N, C-alpha and C positions, 0 to 999 in steps of 0.2 A: 555474106551473100543475101540479097533481099528476097523476101518471099512475096507471094501475091497479096497478102494482107498487110504488107508494109513492115513486118517485123524483120529483124536482122538475125540470122543464125550464124553461129561460129562455124568455120570450116571443120569438117570431120577429118581426123587423122586416119588416113587410109592404110597406114602401115600395120596397124594392129587389128584390122577387121578380119573376121572369119569369112569364108566364102558365103555368098548370099544363100546358097542351098547347101545344107549339111545332110549327109547320109551316112548310115552305119548299119551293120548287120547285128542281129541278136541271135542268141542260141535258141533252140526249140522251146525250152522252158520259159525263158523271158518273153518269147513271142506269144506263147500260150497265155501267160499272165497278162500281158499288155492287151491282147485281143479280148480276153474275158472282161477286163476292166473297162475297156473302150465300149464293148457291147452293153455292159451294165449302165454306163453313163450316156449311152446313145450318141457317141462321137466316133470318128474314125480312129484307128490305131495311130495313124500319122499325126492327127491333131493332138491326141493324148501324149504321144512321145514328145512333140514340140512343147506342149505345156509343161511336161516334166523337166525338160532341159531348161526352160526359162525359170521355173521355180527353183531348181538347184543353183542356177547362176545367181539368183537373188538371195538364196538361203545363206550364203556365206556371210553377207552383211547382217542379216537378221540374227544368225547364230552369234556373231561377235557382239551385237547389242544385247542379246539375251545373256550371254556369258558375263558381260560387264554388269548387268542388272543383278544377276545371281550373286556375283562377287560382292557387290555393294550391300545386298540384302544379308549376306552371310556376316559381313562386318557389323551391320546394325543389330543382328540377332546376338552376336557375341557381346556387344556393348550392353544390350538389354539384359542378358543373363548376368553380366557383371553387376549391373545396377540392382537387379532382383536379389542377387546373392548378398550384396552390401546391405540392402534393406532388411533382409532376413537376419543378418548378423546383428544389426542395430536393434531390431525388435526383440530378438532372443536375449541379448545382453541387457537391454534396458528393462525388460520385464522381470529381470532378476532370476530367471529360471536356470540360466547357465552363465559361466564367466565368458569373457571375450574370446579366449582361446578355444573353448568348446563351441561357441557360436560360429567362429571362423571355420573350424574343422567340419561342423555340420554343413555349412554353406558350401565348402569345397567338395564335400562328398555328394551332396544332394542337388546342387545347382550348377556349380562351375564345371 
C-alpha cells in the first residue's frame, strides 16, 4: 500500500492485532503504586501504565539477547580460567618448586 511520501508499506496482518484500546483493572495496592510513580514522574497514570506495557512487550527480546550474552561471557570466563590454570601449572613446574602433579593439584584447587 503506497504512502504519501511514496514508500510502500507491507499490509498488516490484522488477525493477531490486539484491540486499539486496551483496558484493565488494578487492585488498590497496584493503583496506589502506579499513582505515586506517575505523580513523581509528572505523567498521568494512564500514560505510565501504557509505557510499562510497551516496555514489557519489548523486554522479552532484550532479555533473550541479554541471556545469550551472559551465556557467551560465562563460556569465555571458563576458557580464561582454564588458560590461567594451565599457565600456573607450567610456571610452578618449570620453576622447579613442585612437580607436575603437585602443580596440577594446586591449579585444580585454587583456579579451576
